[in-house]
C-alpha positions in Angstrom: 0.0 0.0 0.0 2.3 2.7 -1.2 -0.3 5.3 -1.9 -3.6 6.3 -0.3 -5.1 7.1 -3.6 -5.7 3.4 -4.5 -6.9 2.3 -1.1 -10.5 1.8 0.1 -10.7 2.1 3.9 -13.4 0.8 6.1 -13.8 2.6 9.5 -16.0 0.9 12.0 -17.4 3.5 14.4 -16.6 6.1 11.7 -19.3 8.5 12.7 -17.8 8.9 16.2 -15.5 11.7 17.3 -12.2 10.1 16.3 -13.6 8.1 13.4 -15.0 11.2 11.7 -11.7 13.0 11.9 -9.9 9.9 10.6 -12.4 9.7 7.7 -11.8 13.3 6.8 -8.0 12.9 6.9 -8.0 9.8 4.7 -10.2 11.5 2.1 -7.9 14.5 2.1 -5.1 12.0 1.3 -7.0 10.7 -1.7 -8.4 7.6 -0.3 -11.9 6.1 -0.5 -13.8 5.8 2.8 -16.7 3.7 3.9 -17.8 4.1 7.5 -20.0 1.6 9.5 -21.7 3.0 12.6 -24.9 2.1 14.5 -25.1 5.8 15.7 -25.5 4.7 19.3 -22.7 7.1 20.3 -21.6 8.4 16.9 -23.5 11.1 15.0 -24.4 11.6 11.4 -23.7 15.3 11.9 -20.1 14.5 12.5 -19.7 13.4 8.9 -22.4 15.4 7.1 -19.8 17.7 5.6 -18.3 14.6 3.9 -21.6 13.3 2.5 -21.2 15.0 -1.0 -17.8 13.6 -1.6 -17.9 10.8 -4.2 -15.3 8.7 -2.3 -17.3 8.7 0.9 -20.1 6.4 2.1 -21.8 5.9 5.4 -23.6 2.6 6.3 -25.8 2.5 9.3 -25.4 -0.9 11.1 -23.7 -2.9 13.7 -20.4 -4.7 13.8 -22.3 -7.6 15.3 -24.2 -8.2 12.0 -22.0 -10.8 10.2 -23.5 -10.5 6.7 -23.0 -6.7 6.7 -19.5 -6.9 8.1 -18.5 -9.6 5.6 -19.8 -7.5 2.7 -18.1 -4.3 3.8 -14.7 -6.0 4.5 -14.8 -7.9 1.2 -15.1 -4.5 -0.6 -12.3 -2.7 1.3 -8.5 -2.8 1.3 -7.9 -1.8 4.9 -9.9 -1.8 8.2 -9.7 0.7 11.0 -11.7 -0.9 13.9 -12.8 2.0 16.2 -16.3 0.8 17.1 -16.6 0.5 20.9 -18.5 1.5 23.9 -16.8 4.6 25.3 -17.0 7.0 28.2 -16.7 6.3 31.9 -20.4 7.2 32.5 -21.6 4.7 29.9 -19.2 2.1 31.1 -20.4 2.3 34.7 -24.1 2.5 33.8 -24.1 -0.2 31.1 -21.4 -2.8 31.7 -23.1 -5.6 29.8 -23.3 -3.3 26.7 -19.7 -2.3 27.1 -18.4 -5.9 27.3 -20.5 -7.3 24.5 -20.0 -4.4 22.1 -16.2 -4.4 22.6 -15.4 -8.1 22.8 -18.0 -9.6 20.5 -17.7 -6.7 18.0 -14.0 -7.0 17.8 -14.1 -10.7 17.4 -16.5 -10.4 14.5 -14.4 -7.8 12.7 -11.1 -9.6 13.3 -12.5 -13.0 12.2 -13.9 -11.6 9.0 -10.7 -9.5 8.3 -8.7 -12.7 8.8 -10.9 -14.7 6.4 -10.5 -12.0 3.7 -6.8 -11.3 4.4 -7.5 -7.6 5.1 -5.0 -5.7 7.2 -6.4 -4.0 10.2 -5.6 -1.3 12.8 -7.3 -1.8 16.2 -8.0 1.2 18.4 -7.4 0.4 22.0 -7.0 2.6 25.0 -4.7 3.8 27.8 -7.3 2.3 30.2 -5.7 -1.1 29.7 -2.8 0.0 31.9 -5.3 -0.1 34.7 -4.0 0.9 38.1 -0.3 0.6 37.2 1.9 3.1 39.0 4.9 2.6 36.7 5.3 5.8 34.7 5.4 6.6 31.9 3.3 3.7 30.5 5.2 1.6 28.0 3.7 -0.8 25.6 5.4 -3.9 27.2 4.5 -3.0 30.8 2.4 -5.2 32.9 -1.4 -4.4 33.1 -2.8 -3.9 36.6 -6.6 -4.3 36.7 -9.1 -3.7 39.5 -11.5 -6.4 40.8 -14.3 -7.8 38.7 -16.8 -6.7 41.4 -16.3 -3.1 40.2 -17.9 -2.2 36.8 -15.4 0.6 36.3 -12.8 -1.9 35.1 -15.1 -3.6 32.6 -14.0 -1.3 29.8 -10.3 -1.8 30.5 -10.6 -5.5 30.6 -12.7 -5.7 27.5 -10.2 -3.7 25.5 -7.4 -5.8 26.8 -9.2 -8.9 25.6 -9.6 -7.1 22.2 -5.8 -6.7 22.1 -5.3 -10.4 23.0 -7.7 -11.4 20.3 -5.9 -9.2 17.7 -2.5 -10.6 18.6 -4.0 -14.2 18.5 -5.3 -13.6 15.0 -1.9 -12.2 14.1 0.0 -15.2 15.4 -2.4 -17.9 14.5 -4.0 -16.6 11.3 -1.2 -14.3 10.2 -3.7 -11.4 10.1 -1.7 -8.2 9.6 -2.9 -6.2 12.6 -1.5 -3.1 14.4 -2.8 -1.9 17.8 -2.9 1.7 19.1 -3.6 2.7 22.6 -5.1 6.1 22.6 -4.5 8.6 25.5 -7.3 11.1 26.2 -7.9 12.2 22.6 -9.7 15.6 22.5 -10.8 18.2 20.0 -13.8 19.5 18.1 -16.8 17.1 17.7 -16.2 15.4 21.1 -19.1 15.8 23.4 -19.6 15.6 27.2 -22.4 13.1 27.0 -20.6 10.3 28.7 -18.2 12.2 31.0 -15.5 13.3 28.7 -13.8 16.0 30.7 -12.7 18.7 28.3 -15.9 19.2 26.3 -17.8 19.1 29.6 -15.7 21.8 31.1 -15.9 24.0 28.0 -19.7 23.7 27.7 -20.1 24.5 31.4 -17.8 27.5 31.1 -19.6 28.9 28.0 -22.9 28.4 29.8 -21.7 30.3 32.9 -22.3 27.2 35.0 -19.9 25.7 37.6 -17.1 23.5 36.3 -17.7 20.2 38.0 -14.3 18.6 38.9 -14.7 15.0 40.0 -12.6 14.1 43.1 -10.0 16.7 44.2 -8.8 17.5 40.7 -5.2 16.3 41.3 -5.5 13.4 38.9 -3.4 14.0 35.8 -3.9 13.3 32.1 -2.2 13.9 28.8 -4.5 15.4 26.2 -3.7 14.6 22.6 -5.2 16.6 19.7 -7.4 14.4 17.5 -5.7 15.8 14.3 -2.3 14.6 15.5 -3.8 11.3 16.6 -5.5 10.4 13.3 -2.4 11.4 11.3 -0.4 8.9 13.4 -3.0 6.2 12.9 -2.9 6.7 9.2 0.8 6.6 9.0 1.0 3.4 11.0 -1.5 1.8 8.6 1.1 2.2 5.8 4.1 1.0 7.9 4.8 -2.7 7.4 7.1 -2.7 10.5 4.1 -1.8 12.7 2.3 -5.1 12.0 2.0 -7.2 15.1 3.0 -4.3 17.4 1.3 -2.1 20.0 1.8 1.7 20.1 0.9 4.4 22.5 -0.6 7.4 20.6 -1.3 10.8 22.1 0.6 13.6 23.9 3.0 13.3 26.8 2.4 16.8 28.3 0.9 16.0 31.8 -1.5 18.3 33.5 -4.0 17.9 36.4 -7.8 18.0 35.9 -7.9 21.1 38.1 -5.2 22.8 35.9 -7.4 22.0 32.9 -10.5 23.5 34.6 -8.5 26.7 35.3 -7.2 26.8 31.8 -10.7 26.5 30.3 -12.0 29.3 32.5 -9.1 31.6 31.4 -9.3 30.8 27.7 -13.1 31.1 27.5 -13.1 34.2 29.6 -15.6 32.6 31.9 -16.2 33.5 35.6 -17.8 30.1 36.3 -16.8 28.8 39.7 -15.0 25.5 40.1 -16.9 22.9 42.2 -15.5 19.6 43.5 -17.8 16.6 43.4 -17.0 13.3 45.1 -16.7 10.4 42.7 -19.4 8.6 44.7 -22.0 11.2 43.8 -21.2 10.8 40.1 -20.4 7.1 39.5 -21.6 5.4 42.7 -19.7 4.0 45.7 -16.4 2.3 45.2 -15.4 4.0 42.0 -11.6 4.0 41.4 -9.8 6.4 39.1 -6.4 6.3 37.6 -4.3 9.0 39.4 -1.9 9.6 36.6 -2.0 8.5 33.0 1.2 9.4 31.1 2.4 7.6 27.9 5.9 6.9 26.7 5.9 7.9 23.0 9.4 6.5 22.4 8.2 3.5 20.4 6.0 5.4 18.0 8.5 8.2 17.6 11.1 5.6 16.6 9.0 4.1 13.8 7.1 7.1 12.3 8.7 10.1 14.0 5.4 10.9 15.6 5.5 14.3 17.4 2.3 15.9 18.8 2.1 19.5 17.5 -1.0 21.0 19.1 -0.5 22.1 22.7 -3.3 22.0 25.4 -3.9 25.7 25.3 -4.6 25.6 21.5 -6.8 22.5 21.9 -9.0 24.3 24.5 -9.4 27.2 22.2 -10.3 25.0 19.2 -12.9 23.2 21.3 -14.3 26.4 22.7 -14.5 27.9 19.2 -16.3 24.7 18.0 -19.0 24.9 20.6 -19.5 28.6 20.0 -20.0 27.9 16.3 -22.4 25.0 16.7 -25.3 23.8 18.8 -24.2 20.1 18.2 -24.4 19.0 21.8 -27.4 20.9 23.0 -27.9 18.4 25.8 -26.6 20.0 29.0 -24.1 17.5 30.4 -23.7 19.6 33.5 -27.4 19.0 34.4 -27.0 15.2 34.3 -28.5 13.5 37.3 -25.7 11.8 39.3 -25.8 8.1 39.9 -26.9 7.0 43.3 -25.1 4.4 45.3 
């Protein structure tokens, strides 16, 4: 695959936040793009600006529908598998949906891709590192999960199983597969519907409502701009040395959630107060959070020279500008009723 111009890409979950940006990037590179999405968390509005392009197609359906998946994978040259249950709130509230969507969906896509000899990139998550305290997170580190009695870890475990499945198909069926672990990808089109922190803060600030910081705000994250992330994913899809490997993708600039809240207030010019909310009032008793989440980017830098370009301040401004321009997420995420214990 030396040139994107001859390649037909299938993106599962392509109407989602990351998938829509990936579709846009691949089209700009001259590729053909089909997206498959059941629109449970994705939105047609994320890709409506692509609808008139002759090399773009959207198919509404589920990755659990075998005939549909078989037809679409037979037609394509490369698969980006992004379809998944996402967001801490959704994961805590609907653990069965999370596990079935992630594990059964990935097994379906992987098995069909293997049968048709279609190379595949699997989107995983930094959540698979679990409660590990060894920083920065490296791709060959041990994974430290919480107990099965706490739904919070269902997503991490389901995505870890996805990775094991992908590597099993690579070793047993010789399926050309690459895995990326995404670290807090943010940018325009992301919504606060399921607890994503940056769009939630920005929406609250623009509405003049309190910025709700869960816990004490000392937990740290590294926020990667979606444009940087999808470019890295696209480059990995063309790199033969990446097959059979796992790569962290994101940014390695660490900041606390409280620092992010203050940055959002400053950049938006908001006088919204910052309020601290116990995790138990949001996600129920016994919720555990990752205190720090910092990737090592050494491995991906070595293979494709990946270097995040967009800084947190610029990301916040882009997200704020996006919400000012659109009424895409009119649902007020700050008014969400907290879960009870």
